[in-house]
Steps between C-alpha positions, in 0.01 A plus 500: 500500500446185295209416282325211336474575124390344176619692191459451120752566234380726218674557180250420221269743326192577691184637332460866561851544631691709238842373550635143555615503865841420630506181702390563850366311795254693710608501865871438429569842625340470835798577703530750797647836380610785719291792386488868602165639615641850517229749386221247561254621763210251451384194307339707227843650405639143471210411267535821298859446431434135385210618290707764328766245395247233400309739285807544269519123422335354192500167317720630209801460746669165485575513878140602582412184704832533689441865581146436608624231739778732624248776580258268680782356717639853562168608649476193717865536613459879570178435692670257731782760569271792554261317734720325738504395863173576684360668192555196262208424284437213256450570126375329182592587150324370196638550146274423203603490124251516213636232265191497285411708192202661680465782749421405856279733708582506867174531682617505859789427734456517878644356827268248645732498797773759576570843629570711183363596166539267209746684287502477115847527333457466119754484209470750210254260320227574744210750460438663831184672382313183392699244709611317190807269510603496122669192345845472633424731800578419862359621823597456860263480803639574836351492849626471851370388843464681818771478761448167666389490859306287755178624356581462124711268287606756239422266218450614139250368236442667168215450253529600136226485246505579128280411202703174449631392832441498881795456747490472879860483632644521856836547681514129585577199301265281706211736469209434260564673173288509180576588140218479240509605135248525227466183292773507216756666730730398760692653782863360527677581818850611408582541868359424843749606766451515878733632776567214734449735794158595355554869424443510131372313193567569141311380192542535133216374265484483121163510341499320166279312265446135580654317194273193552180706445397660184300821559 
């Protein structure tokens, strides 16, 4: 499966991120991998395993960005291998990194269109009780569509709202997508990747202070 991708090299110090990151291009690892799904009985088990691994990651690691990217792709790749043939389902994964010096509160994340829950998969620098993404923290949002049929397209659209941003993103490059941030901040897309066959979309977004605005 091929994809259309736009990645960004990251090697400089980013506010809130504790370690200077090794040079990495988000999306550069998006290559099909043969994975084992032994022991996986449903989609929640796939998500649980990913969540357990991502929860161990934090921004003091110099390969933090690389490992976040690897985990997001591993989930997409595993999903495609678990749901195959007549049970194939589209999926969307959205990764967000807090590159500011302030906490970000996640207010809501939901599937506007789709056939699953919207799953939260946070790094260690996330407060599950108050839904706070601390500086340097990262969080993945994952959702899937229903099995396509004559009656439904099986498309996926995810809406995420916090106290500083609002994102509406879909499984298609041609679909209308929005990304709003509070004045003084900006959302930089480190990656926008789409499967050419239309089965998955993968995004990585860095929230940072807009250097052209003093606030």
